[in-house]
PDB file of N, H, CA, C and O in Angstrom:
ATOM      1  N   MET A   1     -48.858 -15.518 -24.567  1.00  0.00           N
ATOM      2  CA  MET A   1     -48.041 -14.371 -24.830  1.00  0.00           C
ATOM      3  C   MET A   1     -46.706 -14.807 -25.402  1.00  0.00           C
ATOM      4  O   MET A   1     -46.225 -14.247 -26.387  1.00  0.00           O
ATOM      5  N   ALA A   2     -46.120 -15.797 -24.786  1.00  0.00           N
ATOM      6  H   ALA A   2     -46.510 -16.253 -23.985  1.00  0.00           H
ATOM      7  CA  ALA A   2     -44.817 -16.272 -25.244  1.00  0.00           C
ATOM      8  C   ALA A   2     -44.891 -16.755 -26.686  1.00  0.00           C
ATOM      9  O   ALA A   2     -43.997 -16.473 -27.483  1.00  0.00           O
ATOM     10  N   SER A   3     -45.952 -17.481 -27.022  1.00  0.00           N
ATOM     11  H   SER A   3     -46.678 -17.710 -26.374  1.00  0.00           H
ATOM     12  CA  SER A   3     -46.066 -17.999 -28.390  1.00  0.00           C
ATOM     13  C   SER A   3     -46.211 -16.874 -29.406  1.00  0.00           C
ATOM     14  O   SER A   3     -45.687 -16.974 -30.515  1.00  0.00           O
ATOM     15  N   GLN A   4     -46.914 -15.805 -29.045  1.00  0.00           N
ATOM     16  H   GLN A   4     -47.341 -15.724 -28.144  1.00  0.00           H
ATOM     17  CA  GLN A   4     -47.046 -14.669 -29.967  1.00  0.00           C
ATOM     18  C   GLN A   4     -45.705 -13.957 -30.128  1.00  0.00           C
ATOM     19  O   GLN A   4     -45.345 -13.557 -31.235  1.00  0.00           O
ATOM     20  N   LEU A   5     -44.979 -13.799 -29.051  1.00  0.00           N
ATOM     21  H   LEU A   5     -45.271 -14.124 -28.151  1.00  0.00           H
ATOM     22  CA  LEU A   5     -43.683 -13.120 -29.143  1.00  0.00           C
ATOM     23  C   LEU A   5     -42.661 -13.969 -29.890  1.00  0.00           C
ATOM     24  O   LEU A   5     -41.792 -13.433 -30.577  1.00  0.00           O
ATOM     25  N   GLU A   6     -42.758 -15.289 -29.759  1.00  0.00           N
ATOM     26  H   GLU A   6     -43.464 -15.725 -29.200  1.00  0.00           H
ATOM     27  CA  GLU A   6     -41.831 -16.175 -30.463  1.00  0.00           C
ATOM     28  C   GLU A   6     -41.994 -16.077 -31.977  1.00  0.00           C
ATOM     29  O   GLU A   6     -41.065 -16.405 -32.715  1.00  0.00           O
ATOM     30  N   GLU A   7     -43.145 -15.637 -32.447  1.00  0.00           N
ATOM     31  H   GLU A   7     -43.900 -15.371 -31.848  1.00  0.00           H
ATOM     32  CA  GLU A   7     -43.393 -15.480 -33.876  1.00  0.00           C
ATOM     33  C   GLU A   7     -42.647 -14.280 -34.458  1.00  0.00           C
ATOM     34  O   GLU A   7     -42.442 -14.197 -35.669  1.00  0.00           O
ATOM     35  N   GLU A   8     -42.241 -13.350 -33.589  1.00  0.00           N
ATOM     36  H   GLU A   8     -42.407 -13.417 -32.605  1.00  0.00           H
ATOM     37  CA  GLU A   8     -41.522 -12.166 -34.051  1.00  0.00           C
ATOM     38  C   GLU A   8     -40.092 -12.523 -34.438  1.00  0.00           C
ATOM     39  O   GLU A   8     -39.459 -13.381 -33.821  1.00  0.00           O
ATOM     40  N   ARG A   9     -39.610 -11.864 -35.449  1.00  0.00           N
ATOM     41  H   ARG A   9     -40.124 -11.167 -35.949  1.00  0.00           H
ATOM     42  CA  ARG A   9     -38.243 -12.089 -35.909  1.00  0.00           C
ATOM     43  C   ARG A   9     -37.258 -11.561 -34.863  1.00  0.00           C
ATOM     44  O   ARG A   9     -37.493 -10.513 -34.261  1.00  0.00           O
ATOM     45  N   ASP A  10     -36.183 -12.269 -34.654  1.00  0.00           N
ATOM     46  H   ASP A  10     -35.992 -13.120 -35.144  1.00  0.00           H
ATOM     47  CA  ASP A  10     -35.111 -11.866 -33.743  1.00  0.00           C
ATOM     48  C   ASP A  10     -35.554 -11.731 -32.289  1.00  0.00           C
ATOM     49  O   ASP A  10     -34.981 -10.937 -31.542  1.00  0.00           O
ATOM     50  N   VAL A  11     -36.559 -12.490 -31.881  1.00  0.00           N
ATOM     51  H   VAL A  11     -37.024 -13.134 -32.488  1.00  0.00           H
ATOM     52  CA  VAL A  11     -37.001 -12.471 -30.490  1.00  0.00           C
ATOM     53  C   VAL A  11     -36.815 -13.862 -29.909  1.00  0.00           C
ATOM     54  O   VAL A  11     -37.309 -14.849 -30.454  1.00  0.00           O
ATOM     55  N   GLN A  12     -36.101 -13.926 -28.800  1.00  0.00           N
ATOM     56  H   GLN A  12     -35.700 -13.124 -28.356  1.00  0.00           H
ATOM     57  CA  GLN A  12     -35.938 -15.183 -28.081  1.00  0.00           C
ATOM     58  C   GLN A  12     -36.727 -15.080 -26.782  1.00  0.00           C
ATOM     59  O   GLN A  12     -36.583 -14.114 -26.034  1.00  0.00           O
ATOM     60  N   VAL A  13     -37.553 -16.072 -26.524  1.00  0.00           N
ATOM     61  H   VAL A  13     -37.670 -16.857 -27.132  1.00  0.00           H
ATOM     62  CA  VAL A  13     -38.394 -16.069 -25.337  1.00  0.00           C
ATOM     63  C   VAL A  13     -37.881 -17.144 -24.388  1.00  0.00           C
ATOM     64  O   VAL A  13     -37.655 -18.288 -24.783  1.00  0.00           O
ATOM     65  N   GLU A  14     -37.704 -16.759 -23.144  1.00  0.00           N
ATOM     66  H   GLU A  14     -37.887 -15.830 -22.823  1.00  0.00           H
ATOM     67  CA  GLU A  14     -37.325 -17.709 -22.113  1.00  0.00           C
ATOM     68  C   GLU A  14     -38.398 -17.662 -21.032  1.00  0.00           C
ATOM     69  O   GLU A  14     -38.669 -16.605 -20.461  1.00  0.00           O
ATOM     70  N   LYS A  15     -39.002 -18.803 -20.756  1.00  0.00           N
ATOM     71  H   LYS A  15     -38.782 -19.661 -21.219  1.00  0.00           H
ATOM     72  CA  LYS A  15     -40.031 -18.881 -19.727  1.00  0.00           C
ATOM     73  C   LYS A  15     -39.383 -19.419 -18.451  1.00  0.00           C
ATOM     74  O   LYS A  15     -38.708 -20.448 -18.470  1.00  0.00           O
ATOM     75  N   VAL A  16     -39.597 -18.715 -17.358  1.00  0.00           N
ATOM     76  H   VAL A  16     -40.145 -17.879 -17.343  1.00  0.00           H
ATOM     77  CA  VAL A  16     -39.018 -19.104 -16.079  1.00  0.00           C
ATOM     78  C   VAL A  16     -40.152 -19.210 -15.066  1.00  0.00           C
ATOM     79  O   VAL A  16     -40.971 -18.300 -14.935  1.00  0.00           O
ATOM     80  N   LYS A  17     -40.188 -20.321 -14.362  1.00  0.00           N
ATOM     81  H   LYS A  17     -39.523 -21.060 -14.469  1.00  0.00           H
ATOM     82  CA  LYS A  17     -41.231 -20.496 -13.357  1.00  0.00           C
ATOM     83  C   LYS A  17     -40.977 -19.539 -12.198  1.00  0.00           C
ATOM     84  O   LYS A  17     -39.870 -19.466 -11.663  1.00  0.00           O
ATOM     85  N   GLY A  18     -42.015 -18.816 -11.826  1.00  0.00           N
ATOM     86  H   GLY A  18     -42.913 -18.875 -12.261  1.00  0.00           H
ATOM     87  CA  GLY A  18     -41.908 -17.856 -10.728  1.00  0.00           C
ATOM     88  C   GLY A  18     -42.679 -18.330  -9.520  1.00  0.00           C
ATOM     89  O   GLY A  18     -43.052 -19.499  -9.417  1.00  0.00           O
ATOM     90  N   GLY A  19     -42.909 -17.420  -8.624  1.00  0.00           N
ATOM     91  H   GLY A  19     -42.607 -16.470  -8.708  1.00  0.00           H
ATOM     92  CA  GLY A  19     -43.682 -17.719  -7.429  1.00  0.00           C
ATOM     93  C   GLY A  19     -45.155 -17.855  -7.749  1.00  0.00           C
ATOM     94  O   GLY A  19     -45.575 -17.609  -8.880  1.00  0.00           O
ATOM     95  N   PHE A  20     -45.943 -18.245  -6.757  1.00  0.00           N
ATOM     96  H   PHE A  20     -45.601 -18.445  -5.839  1.00  0.00           H
ATOM     97  CA  PHE A  20     -47.376 -18.437  -6.932  1.00  0.00           C
ATOM     98  C   PHE A  20     -48.031 -17.133  -7.397  1.00  0.00           C
ATOM     99  O   PHE A  20     -47.956 -16.116  -6.708  1.00  0.00           O
ATOM    100  N   GLY A  21     -48.665 -17.167  -8.553  1.00  0.00           N
ATOM    101  H   GLY A  21     -48.726 -17.993  -9.114  1.00  0.00           H
ATOM    102  CA  GLY A  21     -49.373 -16.009  -9.069  1.00  0.00           C
ATOM    103  C   GLY A  21     -48.487 -14.927  -9.644  1.00  0.00           C
ATOM    104  O   GLY A  21     -48.982 -13.867 -10.029  1.00  0.00           O
ATOM    105  N   GLU A  22     -47.199 -15.166  -9.709  1.00  0.00           N
ATOM    106  H   GLU A  22     -46.797 -16.026  -9.396  1.00  0.00           H
ATOM    107  CA  GLU A  22     -46.279 -14.146 -10.225  1.00  0.00           C
ATOM    108  C   GLU A  22     -46.362 -14.079 -11.744  1.00  0.00           C
ATOM    109  O   GLU A  22     -46.448 -15.104 -12.420  1.00  0.00           O
ATOM    110  N   PHE A  23     -46.337 -12.881 -12.258  1.00  0.00           N
ATOM    111  H   PHE A  23     -46.268 -12.049 -11.709  1.00  0.00           H
ATOM    112  CA  PHE A  23     -46.249 -12.681 -13.701  1.00  0.00           C
ATOM    113  C   PHE A  23     -45.412 -11.447 -13.948  1.00  0.00           C
ATOM    114  O   PHE A  23     -45.806 -10.334 -13.602  1.00  0.00           O
ATOM    115  N   SER A  24     -44.264 -11.651 -14.544  1.00  0.00           N
ATOM    116  H   SER A  24     -43.944 -12.555 -14.826  1.00  0.00           H
ATOM    117  CA  SER A  24     -43.414 -10.515 -14.909  1.00  0.00           C
ATOM    118  C   SER A  24     -42.802 -10.797 -16.269  1.00  0.00           C
ATOM    119  O   SER A  24     -42.603 -11.947 -16.659  1.00  0.00           O
ATOM    120  N   VAL A  25     -42.510  -9.723 -16.976  1.00  0.00           N
ATOM    121  H   VAL A  25     -42.672  -8.788 -16.660  1.00  0.00           H
ATOM    122  CA  VAL A  25     -41.918  -9.812 -18.310  1.00  0.00           C
ATOM    123  C   VAL A  25     -40.702  -8.902 -18.327  1.00  0.00           C
ATOM    124  O   VAL A  25     -40.770  -7.739 -17.929  1.00  0.00           O
ATOM    125  N   TRP A  26     -39.597  -9.447 -18.792  1.00  0.00           N
ATOM    126  H   TRP A  26     -39.541 -10.391 -19.116  1.00  0.00           H
ATOM    127  CA  TRP A  26     -38.351  -8.694 -18.907  1.00  0.00           C
ATOM    128  C   TRP A  26     -37.952  -8.616 -20.371  1.00  0.00           C
ATOM    129  O   TRP A  26     -38.117  -9.579 -21.119  1.00  0.00           O
ATOM    130  N   VAL A  27     -37.433  -7.480 -20.773  1.00  0.00           N
ATOM    131  H   VAL A  27     -37.299  -6.697 -20.166  1.00  0.00           H
ATOM    132  CA  VAL A  27     -36.818  -7.314 -22.092  1.00  0.00           C
ATOM    133  C   VAL A  27     -35.389  -6.907 -21.807  1.00  0.00           C
ATOM    134  O   VAL A  27     -35.118  -5.818 -21.301  1.00  0.00           O
ATOM    135  N   ASP A  28     -34.483  -7.806 -22.144  1.00  0.00           N
ATOM    136  H   ASP A  28     -34.704  -8.691 -22.555  1.00  0.00           H
ATOM    137  CA  ASP A  28     -33.078  -7.667 -21.766  1.00  0.00           C
ATOM    138  C   ASP A  28     -33.022  -7.499 -20.246  1.00  0.00           C
ATOM    139  O   ASP A  28     -33.446  -8.406 -19.529  1.00  0.00           O
ATOM    140  N   ASP A  29     -32.532  -6.410 -19.741  1.00  0.00           N
ATOM    141  H   ASP A  29     -32.188  -5.673 -20.324  1.00  0.00           H
ATOM    142  CA  ASP A  29     -32.428  -6.216 -18.296  1.00  0.00           C
ATOM    143  C   ASP A  29     -33.493  -5.278 -17.745  1.00  0.00           C
ATOM    144  O   ASP A  29     -33.376  -4.809 -16.613  1.00  0.00           O
ATOM    145  N   GLN A  30     -34.519  -5.000 -18.523  1.00  0.00           N
ATOM    146  H   GLN A  30     -34.614  -5.381 -19.442  1.00  0.00           H
ATOM    147  CA  GLN A  30     -35.555  -4.062 -18.110  1.00  0.00           C
ATOM    148  C   GLN A  30     -36.869  -4.803 -17.850  1.00  0.00           C
ATOM    149  O   GLN A  30     -37.371  -5.515 -18.719  1.00  0.00           O
ATOM    150  N   LYS A  31     -37.419  -4.628 -16.644  1.00  0.00           N
ATOM    151  H   LYS A  31     -37.010  -4.049 -15.938  1.00  0.00           H
ATOM    152  CA  LYS A  31     -38.704  -5.246 -16.329  1.00  0.00           C
ATOM    153  C   LYS A  31     -39.810  -4.414 -16.976  1.00  0.00           C
ATOM    154  O   LYS A  31     -39.952  -3.222 -16.703  1.00  0.00           O
ATOM    155  N   VAL A  32     -40.585  -5.066 -17.834  1.00  0.00           N
ATOM    156  H   VAL A  32     -40.469  -6.034 -18.055  1.00  0.00           H
ATOM    157  CA  VAL A  32     -41.643  -4.401 -18.587  1.00  0.00           C
ATOM    158  C   VAL A  32     -42.979  -4.518 -17.863  1.00  0.00           C
ATOM    159  O   VAL A  32     -43.740  -3.553 -17.791  1.00  0.00           O
ATOM    160  N   ILE A  33     -43.255  -5.682 -17.337  1.00  0.00           N
ATOM    161  H   ILE A  33     -42.637  -6.466 -17.395  1.00  0.00           H
ATOM    162  CA  ILE A  33     -44.508  -5.964 -16.656  1.00  0.00           C
ATOM    163  C   ILE A  33     -44.191  -6.645 -15.331  1.00  0.00           C
ATOM    164  O   ILE A  33     -43.368  -7.558 -15.275  1.00  0.00           O
ATOM    165  N   ASP A  34     -44.844  -6.199 -14.276  1.00  0.00           N
ATOM    166  H   ASP A  34     -45.513  -5.457 -14.322  1.00  0.00           H
ATOM    167  CA  ASP A  34     -44.695  -6.826 -12.967  1.00  0.00           C
ATOM    168  C   ASP A  34     -46.027  -6.671 -12.249  1.00  0.00           C
ATOM    169  O   ASP A  34     -46.352  -5.589 -11.760  1.00  0.00           O
ATOM    170  N   VAL A  35     -46.795  -7.751 -12.186  1.00  0.00           N
ATOM    171  H   VAL A  35     -46.531  -8.630 -12.583  1.00  0.00           H
ATOM    172  CA  VAL A  35     -48.135  -7.671 -11.616  1.00  0.00           C
ATOM    173  C   VAL A  35     -48.325  -8.735 -10.541  1.00  0.00           C
ATOM    174  O   VAL A  35     -47.547  -9.684 -10.445  1.00  0.00           O
ATOM    175  N   HIS A  36     -49.374  -8.562  -9.734  1.00  0.00           N
ATOM    176  H   HIS A  36     -50.006  -7.791  -9.813  1.00  0.00           H
ATOM    177  CA  HIS A  36     -49.691  -9.535  -8.705  1.00  0.00           C
ATOM    178  C   HIS A  36     -50.750 -10.507  -9.209  1.00  0.00           C
ATOM    179  O   HIS A  36     -51.265 -10.353 -10.316  1.00  0.00           O
ATOM    180  N   ARG A  37     -51.062 -11.476  -8.420  1.00  0.00           N
ATOM    181  H   ARG A  37     -50.643 -11.601  -7.521  1.00  0.00           H
ATOM    182  CA  ARG A  37     -51.929 -12.573  -8.866  1.00  0.00           C
ATOM    183  C   ARG A  37     -53.383 -12.195  -9.079  1.00  0.00           C
ATOM    184  O   ARG A  37     -54.136 -12.983  -9.650  1.00  0.00           O
ATOM    185  N   LEU A  38     -53.795 -11.039  -8.648  1.00  0.00           N
ATOM    186  H   LEU A  38     -53.183 -10.399  -8.184  1.00  0.00           H
ATOM    187  CA  LEU A  38     -55.200 -10.655  -8.810  1.00  0.00           C
ATOM    188  C   LEU A  38     -55.470  -9.844 -10.068  1.00  0.00           C
ATOM    189  O   LEU A  38     -56.627  -9.588 -10.402  1.00  0.00           O
ATOM    190  N   TRP A  39     -54.430  -9.442 -10.761  1.00  0.00           N
ATOM    191  H   TRP A  39     -53.490  -9.650 -10.490  1.00  0.00           H
ATOM    192  CA  TRP A  39     -54.618  -8.653 -11.978  1.00  0.00           C
ATOM    193  C   TRP A  39     -53.536  -9.018 -12.990  1.00  0.00           C
ATOM    194  O   TRP A  39     -52.345  -8.966 -12.685  1.00  0.00           O
ATOM    195  N   TYR A  40     -53.955  -9.379 -14.173  1.00  0.00           N
ATOM    196  H   TYR A  40     -54.923  -9.421 -14.420  1.00  0.00           H
ATOM    197  CA  TYR A  40     -53.022  -9.666 -15.254  1.00  0.00           C
ATOM    198  C   TYR A  40     -53.397  -8.804 -16.454  1.00  0.00           C
ATOM    199  O   TYR A  40     -54.580  -8.627 -16.743  1.00  0.00           O
ATOM    200  N   PRO A  41     -52.403  -8.267 -17.154  1.00  0.00           N
ATOM    201  CA  PRO A  41     -52.696  -7.461 -18.342  1.00  0.00           C
ATOM    202  C   PRO A  41     -53.145  -8.354 -19.489  1.00  0.00           C
ATOM    203  O   PRO A  41     -52.954  -9.569 -19.460  1.00  0.00           O
ATOM    204  N   SER A  42     -53.742  -7.734 -20.494  1.00  0.00           N
ATOM    205  H   SER A  42     -53.897  -6.746 -20.518  1.00  0.00           H
ATOM    206  CA  SER A  42     -54.162  -8.501 -21.662  1.00  0.00           C
ATOM    207  C   SER A  42     -52.934  -8.923 -22.462  1.00  0.00           C
ATOM    208  O   SER A  42     -51.878  -8.295 -22.391  1.00  0.00           O
ATOM    209  N   VAL A  43     -53.096  -9.993 -23.217  1.00  0.00           N
ATOM    210  H   VAL A  43     -53.954 -10.503 -23.275  1.00  0.00           H
ATOM    211  CA  VAL A  43     -52.015 -10.478 -24.074  1.00  0.00           C
ATOM    212  C   VAL A  43     -51.596  -9.377 -25.043  1.00  0.00           C
ATOM    213  O   VAL A  43     -50.405  -9.142 -25.246  1.00  0.00           O
ATOM    214  N   LYS A  44     -52.569  -8.711 -25.634  1.00  0.00           N
ATOM    215  H   LYS A  44     -53.537  -8.903 -25.470  1.00  0.00           H
ATOM    216  CA  LYS A  44     -52.288  -7.657 -26.608  1.00  0.00           C
ATOM    217  C   LYS A  44     -51.444  -6.541 -25.991  1.00  0.00           C
ATOM    218  O   LYS A  44     -50.499  -6.059 -26.615  1.00  0.00           O
ATOM    219  N   LYS A  45     -51.780  -6.133 -24.775  1.00  0.00           N
ATOM    220  H   LYS A  45     -52.548  -6.525 -24.268  1.00  0.00           H
ATOM    221  CA  LYS A  45     -51.038  -5.059 -24.117  1.00  0.00           C
ATOM    222  C   LYS A  45     -49.575  -5.452 -23.894  1.00  0.00           C
ATOM    223  O   LYS A  45     -48.671  -4.657 -24.152  1.00  0.00           O
ATOM    224  N   VAL A  46     -49.348  -6.661 -23.420  1.00  0.00           N
ATOM    225  H   VAL A  46     -50.083  -7.306 -23.210  1.00  0.00           H
ATOM    226  CA  VAL A  46     -47.975  -7.107 -23.155  1.00  0.00           C
ATOM    227  C   VAL A  46     -47.186  -7.224 -24.454  1.00  0.00           C
ATOM    228  O   VAL A  46     -46.056  -6.744 -24.541  1.00  0.00           O
ATOM    229  N   VAL A  47     -47.772  -7.853 -25.453  1.00  0.00           N
ATOM    230  H   VAL A  47     -48.690  -8.243 -25.383  1.00  0.00           H
ATOM    231  CA  VAL A  47     -47.083  -8.029 -26.736  1.00  0.00           C
ATOM    232  C   VAL A  47     -46.753  -6.670 -27.346  1.00  0.00           C
ATOM    233  O   VAL A  47     -45.641  -6.475 -27.836  1.00  0.00           O
ATOM    234  N   ASN A  48     -47.689  -5.732 -27.327  1.00  0.00           N
ATOM    235  H   ASN A  48     -48.593  -5.890 -26.929  1.00  0.00           H
ATOM    236  CA  ASN A  48     -47.434  -4.395 -27.877  1.00  0.00           C
ATOM    237  C   ASN A  48     -46.339  -3.669 -27.111  1.00  0.00           C
ATOM    238  O   ASN A  48     -45.502  -2.995 -27.712  1.00  0.00           O
ATOM    239  N   GLN A  49     -46.339  -3.801 -25.798  1.00  0.00           N
ATOM    240  H   GLN A  49     -47.019  -4.349 -25.311  1.00  0.00           H
ATOM    241  CA  GLN A  49     -45.325  -3.139 -24.987  1.00  0.00           C
ATOM    242  C   GLN A  49     -43.939  -3.705 -25.281  1.00  0.00           C
ATOM    243  O   GLN A  49     -42.972  -2.950 -25.385  1.00  0.00           O
ATOM    244  N   VAL A  50     -43.835  -5.007 -25.413  1.00  0.00           N
ATOM    245  H   VAL A  50     -44.621  -5.620 -25.329  1.00  0.00           H
ATOM    246  CA  VAL A  50     -42.552  -5.633 -25.737  1.00  0.00           C
ATOM    247  C   VAL A  50     -42.091  -5.221 -27.132  1.00  0.00           C
ATOM    248  O   VAL A  50     -40.919  -4.898 -27.326  1.00  0.00           O
ATOM    249  N   LYS A  51     -42.995  -5.231 -28.096  1.00  0.00           N
ATOM    250  H   LYS A  51     -43.947  -5.494 -27.939  1.00  0.00           H
ATOM    251  CA  LYS A  51     -42.643  -4.828 -29.461  1.00  0.00           C
ATOM    252  C   LYS A  51     -42.135  -3.383 -29.488  1.00  0.00           C
ATOM    253  O   LYS A  51     -41.172  -3.079 -30.192  1.00  0.00           O
ATOM    254  N   THR A  52     -42.769  -2.504 -28.733  1.00  0.00           N
ATOM    255  H   THR A  52     -43.551  -2.751 -28.160  1.00  0.00           H
ATOM    256  CA  THR A  52     -42.352  -1.111 -28.672  1.00  0.00           C
ATOM    257  C   THR A  52     -40.930  -1.000 -28.129  1.00  0.00           C
ATOM    258  O   THR A  52     -40.105  -0.274 -28.683  1.00  0.00           O
ATOM    259  N   LEU A  53     -40.649  -1.707 -27.065  1.00  0.00           N
ATOM    260  H   LEU A  53     -41.318  -2.298 -26.615  1.00  0.00           H
ATOM    261  CA  LEU A  53     -39.297  -1.671 -26.491  1.00  0.00           C
ATOM    262  C   LEU A  53     -38.259  -2.244 -27.449  1.00  0.00           C
ATOM    263  O   LEU A  53     -37.144  -1.730 -27.545  1.00  0.00           O
ATOM    264  N   LEU A  54     -38.623  -3.297 -28.149  1.00  0.00           N
ATOM    265  H   LEU A  54     -39.528  -3.714 -28.072  1.00  0.00           H
ATOM    266  CA  LEU A  54     -37.667  -3.898 -29.083  1.00  0.00           C
ATOM    267  C   LEU A  54     -37.398  -3.005 -30.292  1.00  0.00           C
ATOM    268  O   LEU A  54     -36.334  -3.091 -30.905  1.00  0.00           O
ATOM    269  N   ALA A  55     -38.356  -2.155 -30.633  1.00  0.00           N
ATOM    270  H   ALA A  55     -39.221  -2.085 -30.135  1.00  0.00           H
ATOM    271  CA  ALA A  55     -38.205  -1.261 -31.775  1.00  0.00           C
ATOM    272  C   ALA A  55     -37.355  -0.030 -31.457  1.00  0.00           C
ATOM    273  O   ALA A  55     -36.838   0.628 -32.360  1.00  0.00           O
ATOM    274  N   GLU A  56     -37.216   0.273 -30.163  1.00  0.00           N
ATOM    275  H   GLU A  56     -37.635  -0.262 -29.429  1.00  0.00           H
ATOM    276  CA  GLU A  56     -36.433   1.438 -29.769  1.00  0.00           C
ATOM    277  C   GLU A  56     -34.943   1.176 -30.042  1.00  0.00           C
ATOM    278  O   GLU A  56     -34.450   0.070 -29.824  1.00  0.00           O
ATOM    279  N   PRO A  57     -34.237   2.205 -30.521  1.00  0.00           N
ATOM    280  CA  PRO A  57     -32.812   2.025 -30.773  1.00  0.00           C
ATOM    281  C   PRO A  57     -32.045   1.826 -29.467  1.00  0.00           C
ATOM    282  O   PRO A  57     -32.361   2.436 -28.446  1.00  0.00           O
ATOM    283  N   SER A  58     -31.048   0.974 -29.520  1.00  0.00           N
ATOM    284  H   SER A  58     -30.791   0.479 -30.349  1.00  0.00           H
ATOM    285  CA  SER A  58     -30.197   0.726 -28.341  1.00  0.00           C
ATOM    286  C   SER A  58     -29.304   1.917 -28.085  1.00  0.00           C
ATOM    287  O   SER A  58     -28.841   2.583 -29.011  1.00  0.00           O
ATOM    288  N   VAL A  59     -29.071   2.175 -26.804  1.00  0.00           N
ATOM    289  H   VAL A  59     -29.447   1.634 -26.052  1.00  0.00           H
ATOM    290  CA  VAL A  59     -28.196   3.296 -26.448  1.00  0.00           C
ATOM    291  C   VAL A  59     -26.805   2.788 -26.227  1.00  0.00           C
ATOM    292  O   VAL A  59     -25.905   3.569 -25.917  1.00  0.00           O
TER     293      VAL A  59
END
């Protein structure tokens, strides 16, 4: 997921080691994905969700 997002223009990806089985994605200060170790979303779903948030105008 990180490698696909890094290909986008003006996107900086920071990978941070979390707890066992933790997977969360933040865009600026907004948590986009927060799942437990038994279920992970598809790469496509996460990338699309991040792209959508990045396309929204800033308030």
